[in-house]
GULUM-758055 format. One record per residue (C-alpha): z, y, x; residue number from 1. Coordinates in Angstrom, 2 decimals. Each point is the difference from the previous one (the first is absolute). Layout:
// GULUM-758055
<Z = Z&Y = Y&X = X&lopa = NUM>
...
***
This chain:
// GULUM-758055
<Z = 52.13&Y = 10.68&X = 46.98&lopa = 1>
<Z = -3.54&Y = -1.15&X = -1.52&lopa = 2>
<Z = -3.43&Y = 1.06&X = 0.95&lopa = 3>
<Z = -3.20&Y = 0.76&X = -1.97&lopa = 4>
<Z = -1.80&Y = -1.37&X = 3.63&lopa = 5>
<Z = 1.17&Y = -3.73&X = -1.18&lopa = 6>
<Z = -1.77&Y = 0.42&X = -3.57&lopa = 7>
<Z = -3.67&Y = -0.78&X = 0.13&lopa = 8>
<Z = -2.25&Y = 2.74&X = 0.49&lopa = 9>
<Z = -2.43&Y = 1.59&X = -2.07&lopa = 10>
<Z = -2.98&Y = -1.90&X = -1.42&lopa = 11>
<Z = -2.66&Y = 1.17&X = 1.29&lopa = 12>
<Z = -3.22&Y = 0.46&X = -2.63&lopa = 13>
<Z = -3.34&Y = 2.00&X = -0.31&lopa = 14>
<Z = 0.26&Y = 3.38&X = 0.36&lopa = 15>
<Z = -2.87&Y = 0.60&X = -2.40&lopa = 16>
<Z = 2.30&Y = 1.25&X = -3.10&lopa = 17>
<Z = -1.43&Y = -1.95&X = -3.52&lopa = 18>
<Z = -0.38&Y = 2.19&X = -3.02&lopa = 19>
<Z = 1.80&Y = -0.49&X = -3.20&lopa = 20>
<Z = 1.71&Y = -3.20&X = -1.16&lopa = 21>
<Z = -0.93&Y = -2.63&X = 2.92&lopa = 22>
<Z = 1.06&Y = 3.21&X = 2.67&lopa = 23>
<Z = 3.48&Y = 0.03&X = -1.77&lopa = 24>
<Z = -0.03&Y = -3.95&X = -0.39&lopa = 25>
<Z = -0.37&Y = -0.34&X = 3.12&lopa = 26>
<Z = 2.54&Y = 2.58&X = 1.32&lopa = 27>
<Z = 2.68&Y = -1.56&X = -2.30&lopa = 28>
<Z = -0.63&Y = -3.41&X = 1.63&lopa = 29>
<Z = 0.30&Y = 0.87&X = 3.67&lopa = 30>
<Z = 3.21&Y = 2.29&X = -1.34&lopa = 31>
<Z = 1.28&Y = -2.78&X = -1.59&lopa = 32>
<Z = -0.89&Y = -2.54&X = 2.66&lopa = 33>
<Z = 2.03&Y = 1.76&X = 2.76&lopa = 34>
<Z = 2.96&Y = 0.16&X = -2.50&lopa = 35>
<Z = 0.07&Y = -3.34&X = -0.67&lopa = 36>
<Z = -0.50&Y = -0.25&X = 4.03&lopa = 37>
<Z = 2.53&Y = 2.03&X = 0.93&lopa = 38>
<Z = 2.55&Y = -1.54&X = -2.27&lopa = 39>
<Z = -0.42&Y = -3.31&X = 1.41&lopa = 40>
<Z = 0.24&Y = 1.15&X = 3.23&lopa = 41>
<Z = 3.31&Y = 1.10&X = -1.13&lopa = 42>
<Z = 0.98&Y = -3.02&X = -1.73&lopa = 43>
<Z = 0.17&Y = -1.86&X = 3.31&lopa = 44>
<Z = 3.30&Y = 1.74&X = 0.18&lopa = 45>
<Z = 1.63&Y = -2.26&X = -2.36&lopa = 46>
<Z = -1.03&Y = -2.69&X = 2.17&lopa = 47>
<Z = 2.67&Y = 0.14&X = 2.43&lopa = 48>
<Z = 3.40&Y = -0.66&X = 0.28&lopa = 49>
<Z = 2.54&Y = 2.51&X = -2.06&lopa = 50>
<Z = 1.51&Y = 1.31&X = 3.77&lopa = 51>
<Z = -3.18&Y = 0.08&X = 1.40&lopa = 52>
<Z = -1.34&Y = 2.17&X = -3.32&lopa = 53>
<Z = 3.49&Y = 2.53&X = 0.34&lopa = 54>
<Z = -1.02&Y = 0.25&X = 3.70&lopa = 55>
<Z = -3.34&Y = 1.09&X = -0.50&lopa = 56>
<Z = 0.46&Y = 2.09&X = -3.11&lopa = 57>
<Z = 3.23&Y = 0.64&X = 0.33&lopa = 58>
<Z = -0.14&Y = -0.82&X = -4.19&lopa = 59>
<Z = 1.60&Y = -3.04&X = -1.53&lopa = 60>
<Z = -2.42&Y = -2.53&X = -1.37&lopa = 61>
<Z = 0.39&Y = 1.03&X = -3.94&lopa = 62>
<Z = -0.55&Y = 3.59&X = 1.45&lopa = 63>
<Z = -3.57&Y = -1.25&X = 1.40&lopa = 64>
<Z = -0.64&Y = -2.27&X = -3.28&lopa = 65>
<Z = 0.91&Y = 2.64&X = -1.71&lopa = 66>
<Z = -3.32&Y = 2.23&X = 1.85&lopa = 67>
<Z = -2.40&Y = -3.13&X = -0.63&lopa = 68>
<Z = 0.59&Y = 0.13&X = -3.27&lopa = 69>
<Z = -1.47&Y = 3.75&X = -0.29&lopa = 70>
<Z = -3.03&Y = 0.40&X = -1.81&lopa = 71>
<Z = -3.14&Y = -0.60&X = 2.77&lopa = 72>
<Z = -0.72&Y = 4.21&X = -0.18&lopa = 73>
<Z = 3.31&Y = 0.55&X = 1.51&lopa = 74>
<Z = -0.16&Y = -0.26&X = 4.05&lopa = 75>
<Z = 2.75&Y = -2.34&X = 0.75&lopa = 76>
<Z = 0.24&Y = 1.70&X = 3.39&lopa = 77>
<Z = 1.15&Y = 3.47&X = -1.18&lopa = 78>
<Z = 2.21&Y = -1.99&X = -2.55&lopa = 79>
<Z = 1.66&Y = -1.73&X = 2.83&lopa = 80>
<Z = 0.53&Y = 3.19&X = 2.17&lopa = 81>
<Z = 1.80&Y = 1.64&X = -3.16&lopa = 82>
<Z = 1.92&Y = -2.86&X = -0.58&lopa = 83>
<Z = 0.98&Y = -0.16&X = 3.73&lopa = 84>
<Z = 0.70&Y = 3.66&X = 0.14&lopa = 85>
<Z = 2.50&Y = -0.29&X = -3.26&lopa = 86>
<Z = 1.88&Y = -3.01&X = 1.77&lopa = 87>
<Z = 0.26&Y = 2.27&X = 3.49&lopa = 88>
<Z = 1.53&Y = 2.94&X = -2.32&lopa = 89>
<Z = 2.45&Y = -2.49&X = -1.63&lopa = 90>
<Z = 1.06&Y = -1.67&X = 3.66&lopa = 91>
<Z = 1.00&Y = 3.35&X = 1.66&lopa = 92>
<Z = 1.56&Y = 1.26&X = -2.89&lopa = 93>
<Z = 2.29&Y = -3.17&X = -0.10&lopa = 94>
<Z = 0.42&Y = 0.48&X = 3.57&lopa = 95>
<Z = 0.87&Y = 3.63&X = 0.06&lopa = 96>
***
């Protein structure tokens, strides 16, 4: 299973909170940058061979590509975890 430890760490910034629009814009920019870094890290999965991808995630390439197309605000690792859980339950039903 994939873990957040493989993703870029939180971007450090000055703790002095800036008031008003400037502060909001700074927070928004930092948040969007973190989302982009996390998604870019996630997208490295798409660069590996299909068999390795399935070994690492337990999912097929189309499933991982579907998650990669989600909006940046959606945590791709959480979406993958839900898909992995759903796939695992389906495999368990078939084998029972």
